[in-house]
Biopython code that builds the backbone (N, CA, C, O; Angstrom):
import numpy as np
from Bio.PDB.StructureBuilder import StructureBuilder

atoms = [
    (1, "LEU", "N", (0.560, 16.450, -8.261)),
    (1, "LEU", "CA", (-0.200, 16.254, -7.018)),
    (1, "LEU", "C", (-0.181, 17.420, -6.026)),
    (1, "LEU", "O", (0.714, 18.247, -5.847)),
    (2, "GLY", "N", (-1.483, 17.289, -5.364)),
    (2, "GLY", "CA", (-1.820, 18.454, -4.437)),
    (2, "GLY", "C", (-0.971, 18.281, -2.939)),
    (2, "GLY", "O", (-0.497, 17.179, -2.666)),
    (3, "GLU", "N", (-0.847, 19.191, -2.194)),
    (3, "GLU", "CA", (-0.067, 18.997, -0.804)),
    (3, "GLU", "C", (-0.624, 17.610, -0.340)),
    (3, "GLU", "O", (0.207, 16.711, -0.209)),
    (4, "MET", "N", (-1.495, 17.429, -0.166)),
    (4, "MET", "CA", (-1.894, 16.306, 0.801)),
    (4, "MET", "C", (-1.852, 15.169, 0.075)),
    (4, "MET", "O", (-1.977, 14.115, 0.699)),
    (5, "GLU", "N", (-1.672, 15.122, -1.365)),
    (5, "GLU", "CA", (-1.778, 13.566, -2.122)),
    (5, "GLU", "C", (0.039, 13.587, -2.255)),
    (5, "GLU", "O", (0.771, 12.605, -2.130)),
    (6, "HIS", "N", (0.409, 14.843, -2.506)),
    (6, "HIS", "CA", (2.284, 14.372, -2.141)),
    (6, "HIS", "C", (2.455, 13.937, -0.960)),
    (6, "HIS", "O", (3.206, 12.963, -0.913)),
    (7, "ALA", "N", (1.971, 14.349, 0.191)),
    (7, "ALA", "CA", (2.525, 14.150, 1.683)),
    (7, "ALA", "C", (2.163, 12.495, 1.679)),
    (7, "ALA", "O", (2.973, 11.702, 2.159)),
    (8, "LYS", "N", (0.816, 12.019, 1.069)),
    (8, "LYS", "CA", (0.719, 10.702, 1.310)),
    (8, "LYS", "C", (1.303, 9.942, 0.489)),
    (8, "LYS", "O", (1.256, 8.755, 0.811)),
    (9, "ALA", "N", (1.862, 10.185, -0.493)),
    (9, "ALA", "CA", (2.978, 9.507, -1.708)),
    (9, "ALA", "C", (4.183, 9.331, -0.839)),
    (9, "ALA", "O", (4.591, 8.207, -0.547)),
    (10, "VAL", "N", (4.767, 10.449, -0.416)),
    (10, "VAL", "CA", (5.926, 10.302, 0.267)),
    (10, "VAL", "C", (5.864, 9.364, 1.626)),
    (10, "VAL", "O", (6.820, 8.673, 1.979)),
    (11, "GLN", "N", (4.993, 9.412, 2.124)),
    (11, "GLN", "CA", (4.720, 8.644, 3.511)),
    (11, "GLN", "C", (4.748, 7.065, 2.945)),
    (11, "GLN", "O", (5.411, 6.201, 3.518)),
    (12, "THR", "N", (4.043, 6.829, 1.897)),
    (12, "THR", "CA", (3.825, 5.666, 1.220)),
    (12, "THR", "C", (5.418, 5.147, 0.945)),
    (12, "THR", "O", (5.583, 3.957, 1.216)),
    (13, "VAL", "N", (6.381, 5.729, 0.542)),
    (13, "VAL", "CA", (7.362, 5.568, -0.139)),
    (13, "VAL", "C", (8.316, 5.393, 1.170)),
    (13, "VAL", "O", (9.138, 4.490, 1.331)),
    (14, "ILE", "N", (8.068, 6.298, 1.933)),
    (14, "ILE", "CA", (9.011, 5.840, 3.346)),
    (14, "ILE", "C", (8.448, 4.663, 3.977)),
    (14, "ILE", "O", (9.271, 4.007, 4.614)),
    (15, "SER", "N", (7.206, 4.205, 3.965)),
    (15, "SER", "CA", (6.722, 3.104, 4.607)),
    (15, "SER", "C", (7.357, 1.778, 3.689)),
    (15, "SER", "O", (7.771, 0.719, 4.163)),
    (16, "LEU", "N", (7.314, 2.093, 2.511)),
    (16, "LEU", "CA", (7.582, 0.920, 1.893)),
    (16, "LEU", "C", (9.448, 0.464, 1.995)),
    (16, "LEU", "O", (9.907, -0.677, 2.057)),
    (17, "GLN", "N", (10.104, 1.583, 1.985)),
    (17, "GLN", "CA", (11.392, 1.629, 2.523)),
    (17, "GLN", "C", (11.700, 1.054, 3.567)),
    (17, "GLN", "O", (12.475, 0.098, 3.561)),
    (18, "ASN", "N", (11.054, 1.613, 4.850)),
    (18, "ASN", "CA", (11.367, 1.250, 6.344)),
    (18, "ASN", "C", (10.795, -0.239, 6.428)),
    (18, "ASN", "O", (11.454, -1.169, 6.891)),
    (19, "VAL", "N", (9.482, -0.365, 5.926)),
    (19, "VAL", "CA", (9.013, -1.611, 6.434)),
    (19, "VAL", "C", (9.679, -2.771, 5.884)),
    (19, "VAL", "O", (10.178, -3.592, 6.654)),
    (20, "TYR", "N", (9.752, -2.963, 4.305)),
    (20, "TYR", "CA", (10.102, -3.661, 3.695)),
    (20, "TYR", "C", (11.788, -3.833, 3.209)),
    (20, "TYR", "O", (12.244, -4.711, 2.477)),
    (21, "LYS", "N", (12.410, -2.882, 3.760)),
    (21, "LYS", "CA", (13.933, -2.715, 3.249)),
    (21, "LYS", "C", (14.367, -2.667, 1.973)),
    (21, "LYS", "O", (15.436, -3.220, 1.714)),
    (22, "LEU", "N", (13.451, -1.841, 0.690)),
    (22, "LEU", "CA", (13.693, -1.865, -0.379)),
    (22, "LEU", "C", (14.483, -0.852, -0.671)),
    (22, "LEU", "O", (14.409, 0.270, -0.170)),
    (23, "ASN", "N", (15.381, -1.278, -1.618)),
    (23, "ASN", "CA", (16.498, -0.097, -2.344)),
    (23, "ASN", "C", (15.618, 0.400, -3.484)),
    (23, "ASN", "O", (14.445, 0.352, -3.855)),
    (24, "THR", "N", (16.852, 0.927, -3.863)),
    (24, "THR", "CA", (15.979, 2.111, -4.893)),
    (24, "THR", "C", (15.082, 1.311, -6.292)),
    (24, "THR", "O", (14.031, 1.708, -6.795)),
    (25, "GLN", "N", (15.821, 0.198, -6.644)),
    (25, "GLN", "CA", (14.906, -0.835, -7.582)),
    (25, "GLN", "C", (14.247, -1.359, -7.160)),
    (25, "GLN", "O", (13.334, -1.591, -7.951)),
    (26, "GLY", "N", (14.040, -1.937, -5.873)),
    (26, "GLY", "CA", (12.969, -2.500, -5.375)),
    (26, "GLY", "C", (11.686, -1.729, -5.017)),
    (26, "GLY", "O", (10.517, -2.115, -5.044)),
    (27, "LEU", "N", (12.249, -0.451, -4.648)),
    (27, "LEU", "CA", (10.970, 0.607, -4.539)),
    (27, "LEU", "C", (10.437, 1.220, -6.004)),
    (27, "LEU", "O", (9.310, 1.691, -6.164)),
    (28, "THR", "N", (11.421, 1.128, -6.997)),
    (28, "THR", "CA", (10.707, 1.288, -8.105)),
    (28, "THR", "C", (9.693, -0.190, -8.350)),
    (28, "THR", "O", (8.519, -0.187, -8.721)),
    (29, "GLN", "N", (10.255, -0.992, -8.132)),
    (29, "GLN", "CA", (9.367, -2.016, -8.718)),
    (29, "GLN", "C", (7.720, -2.046, -7.945)),
    (29, "GLN", "O", (6.602, -2.367, -8.350)),
    (30, "ALA", "N", (8.309, -1.495, -6.544)),
    (30, "ALA", "CA", (7.099, -1.685, -5.848)),
    (30, "ALA", "C", (5.927, -0.747, -5.954)),
    (30, "ALA", "O", (4.790, -1.065, -5.605)),
    (31, "ILE", "N", (6.374, 0.831, -6.623)),
    (31, "ILE", "CA", (5.406, 1.646, -7.218)),
    (31, "ILE", "C", (4.934, 1.163, -8.472)),
    (31, "ILE", "O", (3.816, 1.515, -8.847)),
    (32, "ASP", "N", (5.804, 0.216, -9.346)),
    (32, "ASP", "CA", (4.645, -0.042, -10.587)),
    (32, "ASP", "C", (4.008, -1.009, -10.388)),
    (32, "ASP", "O", (3.096, -1.304, -11.160)),
    (33, "PHE", "N", (4.331, -1.831, -9.213)),
    (33, "PHE", "CA", (3.293, -2.976, -8.765)),
    (33, "PHE", "C", (1.747, -2.172, -8.128)),
    (33, "PHE", "O", (0.591, -2.478, -8.419)),
    (34, "LEU", "N", (2.132, -1.284, -7.366)),
    (34, "LEU", "CA", (1.087, -0.655, -6.775)),
    (34, "LEU", "C", (0.216, 0.242, -7.859)),
    (34, "LEU", "O", (-0.933, 0.598, -7.595)),
    (35, "ASN", "N", (0.924, 0.599, -9.201)),
    (35, "ASN", "CA", (0.563, 1.272, -10.138)),
    (35, "ASN", "C", (-0.820, 0.590, -10.906)),
    (35, "ASN", "O", (-1.919, 1.028, -11.248)),
    (36, "ALA", "N", (0.035, -1.030, -10.990)),
    (36, "ALA", "CA", (-0.690, -1.660, -11.899)),
    (36, "ALA", "C", (-2.047, -2.276, -11.004)),
    (36, "ALA", "O", (-3.156, -2.417, -11.520)),
    (37, "VAL", "N", (-1.748, -2.597, -9.631)),
    (37, "VAL", "CA", (-3.038, -2.633, -8.899)),
    (37, "VAL", "C", (-4.003, -1.496, -9.199)),
    (37, "VAL", "O", (-5.153, -1.814, -9.505)),
    (38, "GLU", "N", (-3.723, -0.402, -9.156)),
    (38, "GLU", "CA", (-4.909, 0.673, -9.235)),
    (38, "GLU", "C", (-5.134, 0.313, -10.750)),
    (38, "GLU", "O", (-6.343, 0.133, -10.903)),
    (39, "ASN", "N", (-4.496, 0.147, -11.852)),
    (39, "ASN", "CA", (-5.102, 0.246, -13.101)),
    (39, "ASN", "C", (-5.974, -1.198, -13.062)),
    (39, "ASN", "O", (-7.048, -1.154, -13.662)),
    (40, "GLN", "N", (-5.722, -2.099, -12.604)),
    (40, "GLN", "CA", (-6.561, -3.290, -12.972)),
    (40, "GLN", "C", (-7.505, -3.629, -11.611)),
    (40, "GLN", "O", (-8.027, -4.725, -11.817)),
    (41, "THR", "N", (-7.842, -3.191, -10.534)),
    (41, "THR", "CA", (-8.692, -3.206, -9.715)),
    (41, "THR", "C", (-9.589, -2.012, -9.315)),
    (41, "THR", "O", (-9.473, -0.999, -10.005)),
    (42, "SER", "N", (-10.355, -2.003, -8.422)),
    (42, "SER", "CA", (-11.278, -1.114, -7.932)),
    (42, "SER", "C", (-10.510, -0.074, -6.760)),
    (42, "SER", "O", (-10.885, 1.010, -6.313)),
    (43, "THR", "N", (-9.340, -0.850, -6.485)),
    (43, "THR", "CA", (-8.545, -0.074, -5.436)),
    (43, "THR", "C", (-7.721, 1.153, -5.862)),
    (43, "THR", "O", (-7.080, 0.886, -6.879)),
    (44, "SER", "N", (-7.544, 2.276, -5.472)),
    (44, "SER", "CA", (-7.119, 3.345, -6.115)),
    (44, "SER", "C", (-5.589, 3.287, -5.350)),
    (44, "SER", "O", (-5.328, 2.469, -4.468)),
    (45, "LEU", "N", (-4.697, 4.244, -5.825)),
    (45, "LEU", "CA", (-3.365, 4.444, -5.416)),
    (45, "LEU", "C", (-3.907, 5.029, -3.930)),
    (45, "LEU", "O", (-3.606, 4.533, -2.844)),
    (46, "GLN", "N", (-4.545, 5.887, -4.081)),
    (46, "GLN", "CA", (-4.845, 6.819, -2.687)),
    (46, "GLN", "C", (-5.215, 5.777, -1.833)),
    (46, "GLN", "O", (-4.678, 5.936, -0.736)),
    (47, "ASP", "N", (-6.024, 4.617, -1.896)),
    (47, "ASP", "CA", (-6.168, 3.582, -0.919)),
    (47, "ASP", "C", (-5.358, 2.832, -0.532)),
    (47, "ASP", "O", (-5.541, 2.078, 0.424)),
    (48, "LEU", "N", (-4.482, 2.889, -1.095)),
    (48, "LEU", "CA", (-3.009, 2.072, -1.154)),
    (48, "LEU", "C", (-2.115, 2.654, -0.117)),
    (48, "LEU", "O", (-1.520, 2.159, 0.840)),
    (49, "ALA", "N", (-2.208, 3.927, -0.631)),
    (49, "ALA", "CA", (-1.586, 5.083, 0.288)),
    (49, "ALA", "C", (-2.094, 5.015, 1.577)),
    (49, "ALA", "O", (-1.250, 4.712, 2.420)),
    (50, "ASP", "N", (-3.117, 5.189, 1.944)),
    (50, "ASP", "CA", (-3.622, 5.100, 3.197)),
    (50, "ASP", "C", (-3.412, 4.011, 3.881)),
    (50, "ASP", "O", (-3.312, 4.065, 5.107)),
    (51, "ALA", "N", (-3.318, 2.908, 3.231)),
    (51, "ALA", "CA", (-3.051, 1.761, 4.319)),
    (51, "ALA", "C", (-1.632, 1.167, 4.301)),
    (51, "ALA", "O", (-1.310, 0.365, 5.178)),
    (52, "ILE", "N", (-0.921, 1.469, 3.499)),
    (52, "ILE", "CA", (0.166, 0.840, 3.661)),
    (52, "ILE", "C", (0.885, 1.186, 4.665)),
    (52, "ILE", "O", (1.455, 0.268, 5.254)),
    (53, "PRO", "N", (1.076, 2.559, 5.157)),
    (53, "PRO", "CA", (2.093, 3.072, 6.214)),
    (53, "PRO", "C", (1.372, 1.842, 7.463)),
    (53, "PRO", "O", (2.130, 1.036, 8.002)),
    (54, "ARG", "N", (0.107, 1.859, 7.737)),
    (54, "ARG", "CA", (-0.573, 1.021, 8.849)),
    (54, "ARG", "C", (-0.609, -0.335, 9.113)),
    (54, "ARG", "O", (-0.403, -0.919, 10.177)),
    (55, "VAL", "N", (-1.002, -0.934, 7.609)),
    (55, "VAL", "CA", (-0.724, -2.517, 7.355)),
    (55, "VAL", "C", (0.389, -2.949, 7.145)),
    (55, "VAL", "O", (0.537, -4.165, 7.267)),
    (56, "GLY", "N", (1.571, -2.102, 6.753)),
    (56, "GLY", "CA", (2.482, -2.986, 6.276)),
    (56, "GLY", "C", (3.413, -3.416, 7.083)),
    (56, "GLY", "O", (4.115, -4.323, 6.637)),
    (57, "PRO", "N", (3.695, -2.921, 8.460)),
    (57, "PRO", "CA", (4.531, -3.841, 9.294)),
    (57, "PRO", "C", (3.825, -4.770, 10.341)),
    (57, "PRO", "O", (4.370, -5.301, 11.310)),
    (58, "VAL", "N", (2.457, -4.872, 9.951)),
    (58, "VAL", "CA", (1.863, -5.740, 10.394)),
    (58, "VAL", "C", (1.956, -7.068, 9.392)),
    (58, "VAL", "O", (2.255, -8.165, 9.864)),
    (59, "VAL", "N", (1.723, -6.915, 8.194)),
    (59, "VAL", "CA", (2.351, -7.851, 7.270)),
    (59, "VAL", "C", (3.658, -8.210, 7.166)),
    (59, "VAL", "O", (3.893, -9.411, 7.031)),
    (60, "ALA", "N", (4.626, -7.381, 7.201)),
    (60, "ALA", "CA", (5.697, -7.939, 7.503)),
    (60, "ALA", "C", (6.212, -8.847, 8.564)),
    (60, "ALA", "O", (6.924, -9.844, 8.451)),
    (61, "GLN", "N", (5.719, -8.309, 9.578)),
    (61, "GLN", "CA", (5.958, -9.259, 11.001)),
    (61, "GLN", "C", (5.492, -10.364, 10.325)),
    (61, "GLN", "O", (6.395, -11.187, 10.176)),
    (62, "MET", "N", (4.121, -10.809, 9.718)),
    (62, "MET", "CA", (3.862, -12.152, 9.561)),
    (62, "MET", "C", (4.652, -12.593, 8.357)),
    (62, "MET", "O", (4.213, -13.627, 7.854)),
    (63, "GLY", "N", (5.792, -12.028, 7.719)),
    (63, "GLY", "CA", (6.427, -12.688, 6.607)),
    (63, "GLY", "C", (5.950, -12.205, 5.284)),
    (63, "GLY", "O", (6.312, -12.853, 4.302)),
    (64, "GLY", "N", (5.175, -11.141, 5.105)),
    (64, "GLY", "CA", (4.559, -11.073, 4.124)),
    (64, "GLY", "C", (5.433, -9.952, 3.356)),
    (64, "GLY", "O", (6.457, -9.481, 3.851)),
    (65, "SER", "N", (4.918, -9.571, 2.083)),
    (65, "SER", "CA", (5.345, -8.850, 1.208)),
    (65, "SER", "C", (4.594, -7.566, 1.206)),
    (65, "SER", "O", (3.587, -7.589, 1.913)),
    (66, "PHE", "N", (4.830, -6.494, 0.606)),
    (66, "PHE", "CA", (3.920, -5.316, 0.198)),
    (66, "PHE", "C", (2.782, -5.850, -0.858)),
    (66, "PHE", "O", (1.604, -5.503, -0.765)),
    (67, "LYS", "N", (3.235, -6.665, -1.792)),
    (67, "LYS", "CA", (2.073, -7.336, -2.724)),
    (67, "LYS", "C", (1.122, -8.264, -1.830)),
    (67, "LYS", "O", (-0.073, -8.449, -2.062)),
    (68, "ASP", "N", (1.774, -8.760, -0.882)),
    (68, "ASP", "CA", (0.414, -9.201, 0.047)),
    (68, "ASP", "C", (-0.257, -8.381, 0.856)),
    (68, "ASP", "O", (-1.397, -8.667, 1.221)),
    (69, "ALA", "N", (0.390, -7.208, 1.256)),
    (69, "ALA", "CA", (-0.530, -6.058, 1.672)),
    (69, "ALA", "C", (-1.545, -5.707, 0.679)),
    (69, "ALA", "O", (-2.726, -5.750, 1.023)),
    (70, "ALA", "N", (-1.186, -5.319, -0.672)),
    (70, "ALA", "CA", (-1.737, -4.809, -1.489)),
    (70, "ALA", "C", (-3.171, -6.028, -2.072)),
    (70, "ALA", "O", (-4.372, -5.891, -2.307)),
    (71, "ALA", "N", (-2.396, -6.928, -2.100)),
    (71, "ALA", "CA", (-3.728, -8.138, -2.359)),
    (71, "ALA", "C", (-4.940, -8.015, -1.192)),
    (71, "ALA", "O", (-6.124, -7.998, -1.529)),
    (72, "MET", "N", (-4.501, -7.931, 0.264)),
    (72, "MET", "CA", (-5.498, -7.664, 1.093)),
    (72, "MET", "C", (-6.141, -6.662, 1.145)),
    (72, "MET", "O", (-7.186, -6.580, 1.791)),
    (73, "MET", "N", (-5.665, -5.773, 0.514)),
    (73, "MET", "CA", (-6.180, -4.400, 0.700)),
    (73, "MET", "C", (-7.543, -4.488, -0.734)),
    (73, "MET", "O", (-8.670, -3.997, -0.674)),
    (74, "VAL", "N", (-7.161, -4.976, -1.465)),
    (74, "VAL", "CA", (-7.867, -5.330, -2.905)),
    (74, "VAL", "C", (-9.133, -6.063, -2.461)),
    (74, "VAL", "O", (-10.299, -5.732, -2.678)),
    (75, "ALA", "N", (-8.634, -7.210, -1.743)),
    (75, "ALA", "CA", (-9.940, -8.092, -1.549)),
    (75, "ALA", "C", (-10.894, -7.492, -0.560)),
    (75, "ALA", "O", (-12.091, -7.670, -0.787)),
    (76, "MET", "N", (-10.454, -6.625, 0.784)),
    (76, "MET", "CA", (-11.341, -6.101, 1.420)),
    (76, "MET", "C", (-12.019, -5.207, 0.995)),
    (76, "MET", "O", (-13.138, -5.041, 1.479)),
    (77, "LYS", "N", (-11.402, -4.124, -0.335)),
    (77, "LYS", "CA", (-12.313, -3.095, -1.138)),
    (77, "LYS", "C", (-12.862, -3.691, -1.930)),
    (77, "LYS", "O", (-13.885, -3.054, -2.181)),
    (78, "GLU", "N", (-12.816, -4.719, -2.620)),
    (78, "GLU", "CA", (-13.842, -5.586, -3.374)),
    (78, "GLU", "C", (-15.119, -6.379, -2.543)),
    (78, "GLU", "O", (-16.149, -6.742, -3.112)),
    (79, "ALA", "N", (-14.854, -6.566, -1.145)),
    (79, "ALA", "CA", (-16.026, -6.795, -0.181)),
    (79, "ALA", "C", (-16.563, -5.658, 0.190)),
    (79, "ALA", "O", (-17.522, -5.809, 0.947)),
    (80, "GLY", "N", (-16.190, -4.166, -0.166)),
    (80, "GLY", "CA", (-16.764, -3.013, 0.298)),
    (80, "GLY", "C", (-16.355, -2.265, 1.268)),
    (80, "GLY", "O", (-16.864, -1.176, 1.534)),
    (81, "VAL", "N", (-15.205, -2.883, 2.011)),
    (81, "VAL", "CA", (-14.729, -2.172, 3.151)),
    (81, "VAL", "C", (-13.527, -1.034, 2.580)),
    (81, "VAL", "O", (-12.739, -1.198, 1.648)),
    (82, "PRO", "N", (-13.640, -0.175, 3.225)),
    (82, "PRO", "CA", (-12.951, 1.163, 2.599)),
    (82, "PRO", "C", (-11.555, 0.693, 3.193)),
    (82, "PRO", "O", (-11.486, -0.231, 4.004)),
    (83, "ALA", "N", (-10.343, 1.459, 2.692)),
    (83, "ALA", "CA", (-8.966, 0.822, 2.969)),
    (83, "ALA", "C", (-8.467, 1.295, 4.086)),
    (83, "ALA", "O", (-7.476, 0.755, 4.578)),
    (84, "ALA", "N", (-9.211, 2.648, 4.820)),
    (84, "ALA", "CA", (-8.462, 2.981, 5.830)),
    (84, "ALA", "C", (-9.467, 1.895, 6.889)),
    (84, "ALA", "O", (-8.855, 1.459, 7.864)),
    (85, "GLN", "N", (-10.467, 1.595, 6.791)),
    (85, "GLN", "CA", (-11.149, 0.642, 7.861)),
    (85, "GLN", "C", (-10.317, -0.733, 7.960)),
    (85, "GLN", "O", (-9.780, -1.172, 8.977)),
    (86, "SER", "N", (-10.330, -1.366, 6.566)),
    (86, "SER", "CA", (-9.202, -2.684, 6.197)),
    (86, "SER", "C", (-8.105, -2.616, 7.056)),
    (86, "SER", "O", (-7.925, -3.516, 7.876)),
    (87, "ALA", "N", (-7.200, -1.473, 6.956)),
    (87, "ALA", "CA", (-6.448, -1.274, 7.656)),
    (87, "ALA", "C", (-6.088, -1.442, 9.048)),
    (87, "ALA", "O", (-5.109, -1.842, 9.678)),
    (88, "ARG", "N", (-7.148, -1.025, 9.273)),
    (88, "ARG", "CA", (-7.627, -0.885, 10.848)),
    (88, "ARG", "C", (-7.877, -2.413, 11.359)),
    (88, "ARG", "O", (-7.325, -2.899, 12.346)),
    (89, "ALA", "N", (-8.671, -2.987, 10.636)),
    (89, "ALA", "CA", (-8.880, -4.394, 10.492)),
    (89, "ALA", "C", (-8.057, -5.432, 10.891)),
    (89, "ALA", "O", (-8.309, -6.291, 11.736)),
    (90, "VAL", "N", (-6.607, -5.235, 9.928)),
    (90, "VAL", "CA", (-5.570, -5.946, 9.797)),
    (90, "VAL", "C", (-5.250, -5.827, 11.002)),
    (90, "VAL", "O", (-4.232, -6.375, 11.427)),
]
sb = StructureBuilder()
sb.init_structure("model")
sb.init_model(0)
sb.init_chain("A")
sb.init_seg("    ")
for serial, (resi, resn, name, xyz) in enumerate(atoms, 1):
    if name == "N":
        sb.init_residue(resn, " ", resi, " ")
    sb.init_atom(name, np.array(xyz, "f"), 0.0, 1.0, " ", f" {name:<3s}", serial, name[0])
structure = sb.get_structure()
């Protein structure tokens, strides 16, 4: 990973831990899920890394999980809305 990608990956991990209170096993499962989202949709891990720190707290306050946040980002990406813009919209 380049320096910028590494920083975003760290930011995403910290966001997942802080917002969703994930332990090590939960964090591993979250990362595995986000990788699967990237592999099965047009949404990249970079898109998710950009969006989760912004949208995660909002989704968590509404009782949602990181899976819900990822599903919202995928839906918006499929509709042509960039991840950063969709995160601001939420």
